[in-house]
C-alpha positions in Angstrom: 125.1 91.3 170.1 123.7 87.9 170.5 125.3 86.7 167.2 128.9 87.7 168.3 129.5 84.7 170.6 128.1 82.4 168.0 129.6 83.9 164.8 132.4 86.1 166.1 133.1 89.2 164.0 130.8 87.9 161.3 127.9 88.2 163.7 127.4 92.0 163.4 127.5 91.7 159.6 124.8 89.0 159.6 122.7 91.1 162.0 123.2 94.2 159.8 122.1 92.2 156.8 119.0 91.0 158.5 118.1 94.5 159.9 118.6 96.1 156.5 116.3 93.4 154.9 113.6 94.2 157.5 113.9 98.0 157.0 113.7 97.7 153.2 110.6 95.5 153.5 109.0 98.0 155.8 109.7 100.8 153.4 108.2 98.8 150.5 105.0 98.1 152.5 104.7 101.9 153.2 105.3 102.8 149.6 102.8 100.2 148.4 100.2 101.8 150.7 101.0 105.1 148.9 100.5 103.5 145.5 104.1 102.9 144.5 104.4 99.2 144.0 107.8 97.5 143.7 108.8 93.9 143.7 111.0 92.9 146.7 113.3 90.9 144.5 114.0 94.0 142.4 114.9 96.2 145.4 116.6 93.9 147.9 119.2 92.1 145.8 121.7 95.0 145.7 121.9 95.6 149.5 121.8 91.9 150.0 124.8 91.4 147.7 126.7 94.2 149.4 125.9 92.6 152.8 127.2 89.2 151.6 130.4 90.9 150.3 130.8 92.5 153.7 130.2 89.2 155.5 132.8 87.5 153.3 135.5 90.0 154.2 134.8 89.7 157.9 134.6 85.9 157.6 138.0 85.8 156.0 139.5 87.7 159.0 137.7 85.8 161.8 140.7 83.8 162.9 143.2 86.7 162.7 144.5 88.9 165.5 142.4 91.7 166.9 144.3 94.3 164.9 143.7 92.5 161.6 140.1 92.0 162.5 139.7 95.8 163.1 141.3 96.5 159.8 139.0 93.9 158.2 136.0 95.6 159.8 137.0 98.9 158.2 137.6 97.2 154.9 134.2 95.5 155.1 132.5 98.9 155.4 134.4 100.2 152.3 133.6 97.0 150.4 129.9 97.3 151.3 129.8 100.9 150.1 131.7 100.1 146.9 129.4 97.2 146.0 126.4 99.4 146.5 127.8 102.0 144.2 129.0 99.5 141.7 125.6 98.0 141.5 124.1 101.5 140.9 121.9 101.1 144.0 121.3 104.9 144.3 119.7 107.2 141.7 121.3 110.4 140.6 118.9 112.3 142.8 119.7 110.2 145.8 123.5 110.8 145.3 122.8 114.5 145.0 120.9 114.5 148.3 123.7 112.6 150.0 126.3 115.1 148.7 124.2 118.0 150.1 124.0 116.1 153.4 127.7 115.6 153.5 128.3 119.3 152.7 126.3 120.1 155.9 128.3 117.6 158.0 131.7 119.3 157.9 130.5 122.8 159.2 128.4 120.9 161.8 131.4 119.1 163.1 133.5 122.3 163.1 130.7 124.1 165.0 130.6 121.4 167.7 134.4 121.3 167.9 134.4 125.0 168.7 131.8 124.5 171.4 133.8 121.7 172.9 137.0 123.8 173.0 135.2 126.7 174.7 133.7 124.4 177.4 137.0 122.6 178.2 
């Protein structure tokens, strides 16, 4: 939130990029403690590149109207995901786990929708 007044719509993307860098670094430290060594430069460049692409999309829309900025925000999320996939950030096993998780999501939402309808 502190970056929004300074950078506008680009602020959240910059904060996201910094947060993701910290999270990956923490994971790598934990993995190193378990005996799985990885070089930071080998792991971080893909999410960093995707974050830069996301930032560029938002930066391009910073002077636009609110409606265009909201559209750019949605596009930035799509660009981020596509860059991660294009750079083969995820292993086949990770993609399989994500698909299993997404398969769980739809029935979960349907279940909550039924509960909300009953309560209203």
